C-alpha positions in Angstrom: -0.7 13.6 18.6 -3.6 11.5 19.9 -6.3 10.6 17.4 -4.8 13.2 15.1 -4.6 13.5 11.4 -1.5 13.8 9.3 -1.6 14.7 5.6 1.3 13.7 3.3 2.4 15.4 0.1 0.3 13.0 -1.8 -2.8 14.2 0.2 -3.2 10.7 1.8 -4.5 11.1 5.3 -3.5 8.7 8.1 -5.0 8.4 11.6 -2.5 8.3 14.4 -3.8 6.4 17.4 -1.9 6.1 20.6 -3.2 3.3 22.8 -2.4 3.0 26.5 1.1 1.8 27.3 4.4 2.2 25.6 4.5 2.8 21.9 7.0 0.6 20.1 8.6 1.4 16.7 9.4 -1.9 15.0 12.7 -2.0 13.1 15.2 -4.5 11.6 18.5 -3.5 13.2 21.7 -3.9 11.2 24.4 -4.9 13.7 26.9 -6.5 11.3 30.4 -5.8 12.6 29.1 -3.9 15.6 30.2 -4.6 19.1 27.5 -6.1 21.3 27.9 -7.1 25.0 25.8 -9.7 26.8 26.0 -9.8 30.6 25.2 -13.2 31.9 26.4 -16.8 31.3 23.3 -19.0 31.3 20.7 -20.4 29.0 19.0 -17.0 28.3 22.4 -15.4 27.6 23.3 -18.2 25.2 20.1 -17.6 23.2 20.8 -13.9 23.0 24.4 -14.5 21.9 23.3 -16.9 19.1 20.9 -14.2 17.8 23.6 -11.6 17.8 26.1 -13.9 16.1 23.6 -14.9 13.4 23.3 -11.1 12.7 27.0 -10.7 12.2 27.8 -8.9 15.4 31.1 -8.9 17.4 30.0 -10.4 20.8 31.6 -10.0 24.2 30.1 -11.9 27.2 30.7 -10.7 30.7 30.1 -13.3 33.4 32.0 -15.0 36.2 30.9 -18.4 34.8 29.6 -19.7 31.5 27.4 -22.7 30.7 28.8 -25.4 28.4 27.3 -24.0 25.3 28.8 -20.5 25.8 32.1 -22.1 26.8 32.1 -24.0 23.4 31.6 -20.7 21.6 34.6 -19.2 23.5 36.7 -22.2 22.7 35.8 -21.8 19.0 36.8 -18.1 19.2 33.3 -17.1 18.1 32.8 -14.8 21.1 35.1 -13.1 23.7 34.7 -13.7 27.4 35.4 -11.3 30.2 35.4 -13.6 33.3 34.2 -11.5 36.2 31.0 -10.5 38.0 29.5 -7.3 36.6 30.2 -4.1 38.5 29.6 -0.5 37.5 31.8 0.7 34.7 32.7 -2.6 33.0 30.9 -1.7 29.8 32.8 1.6 29.2 36.0 0.1 27.7 34.0 -1.9 25.2 31.9 1.1 23.9 29.1 -1.3 22.8 26.4 -0.6 20.3 24.0 -3.0 21.9 23.9 -4.4 25.5 21.8 -7.2 26.8 21.4 -7.7 30.5 20.7 -11.4 30.9 21.7 -12.2 34.5 19.3 -13.8 37.1 19.7 -10.7 39.3 17.4 -7.8 38.7 19.8 -5.5 40.6 22.7 -6.4 38.4 20.6 -6.0 35.3 19.6 -2.6 36.5 23.3 -1.5 36.9 24.1 -2.9 33.4 21.1 -1.0 31.9 22.2 2.3 33.6 25.8 1.9 32.4 24.5 1.2 28.8 22.2 4.2 28.9 25.1 6.4 30.0 27.2 5.2 27.0 24.3 5.7 24.6 24.0 2.0 23.8 20.8 0.3 23.1 19.9 -2.0 26.0 17.6 -5.0 26.4 16.8 -6.3 29.9 15.5 -9.8 29.9 12.0 -10.1 31.4 11.8 -6.3 31.6 10.4 -5.3 28.3 9.0 -2.0 29.5 12.4 -0.9 30.8 14.3 -1.9 27.6 15.1 0.1 24.5 14.3 -2.8 22.4 12.8 -6.3 22.7 13.6 -9.4 20.6 10.8 -10.8 18.5 10.1 -14.4 17.5 11.5 -14.7 14.0 10.7 -16.8 11.0 13.9 -16.7 8.9 13.4 -18.0 5.4 16.0 -15.8 3.6 15.4 -13.5 2.0 12.0 -13.5 3.7 12.0 -12.6 7.4 8.9 -12.4 9.5 9.1 -11.0 13.1 6.3 -11.6 15.6 5.7 -9.9 19.0 3.0 -9.6 21.5 4.8 -6.8 23.3 5.9 -9.1 26.1 2.2 -9.8 26.9 2.4 -13.6 26.1 5.5 -15.4 25.0 3.3 -18.5 24.6 1.0 -16.8 22.2 4.0 -15.5 20.3 5.4 -19.0 19.9 2.0 -20.3 18.8 1.7 -17.6 16.1 5.2 -18.3 14.9 4.5 -22.0 14.5 1.2 -21.3 12.8 2.7 -18.8 10.3 5.8 -21.0 9.7 3.7 -23.9 8.5 1.6 -21.7 6.3 4.5 -20.1 4.3 5.4 -22.5 1.5 8.6 -22.6 -0.5 6.9 -20.7 -3.4 7.0 -17.5 -1.3 10.8 -17.9 -0.8 11.4 -18.5 -4.5 9.3 -15.5 -5.5 11.0 -13.3 -2.8 14.4 -14.3 -4.3 13.3 -13.5 -7.8 11.9 -10.1 -6.8 15.2 -9.3 -5.0 17.2 -10.2 -8.1 14.9 -8.2 -10.3 14.7 -5.1 -8.1 17.6 -3.2 -9.8 16.2 -3.9 -13.3 12.8 -2.7 -12.2 14.2 0.5 -10.7 16.1 1.2 -14.0 13.5 0.3 -16.5 10.4 1.6 -14.7 11.2 5.2 -13.6 7.7 5.9 -12.2 7.2 4.9 -8.6 3.5 4.4 -9.1 4.2 2.2 -12.1 6.7 0.1 -10.1 4.1 -0.4 -7.4 1.6 -1.5 -10.0 4.1 -3.9 -11.4 5.0 -5.6 -8.1 1.3 -6.0 -7.2 0.6 -7.4 -10.6 3.3 -10.0 -9.9 1.8 -11.0 -6.6 -1.7 -11.1 -8.0 -0.6 -13.2 -11.0 -0.5 -17.0 -11.4 3.2 -17.0 -10.4 2.7 -18.3 -6.9 0.2 -20.9 -8.1 2.7 -22.1 -10.8 5.5 -22.4 -8.2 3.2 -24.3 -5.9 2.4 -26.8 -8.6 6.1 -27.3 -9.5 6.2 -25.3 -12.7 9.1 -23.1 -11.9 10.2 -22.2 -15.4 6.7 -21.2 -16.4 6.5 -19.0 -13.3 9.8 -17.3 -14.2 8.7 -16.8 -17.8 5.5 -15.2 -16.6 7.5 -12.9 -14.3 9.7 -11.7 -17.2 6.7 -11.3 -19.4 4.9 -9.1 -16.8 8.1 -6.9 -16.6 8.3 -6.6 -20.4 4.6 -5.6 -20.6 5.0 -3.0 -17.8 8.1 -1.5 -19.4 6.4 -1.3 -22.8 3.3 0.3 -21.2 5.3 3.1 -19.6 7.6 3.7 -22.6 
């Protein structure tokens, strides 16, 4: 639907706009324990491998040679290495969930992508965002807060600039509050049955003085205020 209108059960209308170019659906992909294959043994492949390992994936690298950093990961048994030049069919025995084609040969990357597609795997081709199932984004990881940034491949330099700008603007107070909200989530779900009331509570927390108190070093006062806001909300809906 282009420029159409969708009405939800709550009678809230949303405009759907489709701009020129490929539409991307942004997601956070859970690959913990899933098998992922990276084809390539250089600097770009290493960067992709580190991202997969940090997400808990089982990683296999296919390449006739590895750089020193990837070799170290093999020596540490953090990844598996299949030492050969990629040819059609090498992916099939691994049955991967995610495949990243990271060689310096567009022709080889195309063969990898075709094999991945045939197996139903998600594939990323480096420097070919339009031909990929997914593209990696610049990530600010301040657990439990994760912020991903992308320009859709238009400008990696701008993506890096935005990441640096956002990273310096997010203080530790946001990380503390995010952790508290995560810890409180089950209590809120149990004690505030109404979805609308839960939304109102969370926004009341964000709009309160909690962040300001954390910013000024008054962590206990901030936590006490959080608990007081919850008690007041529970009392109001009881």
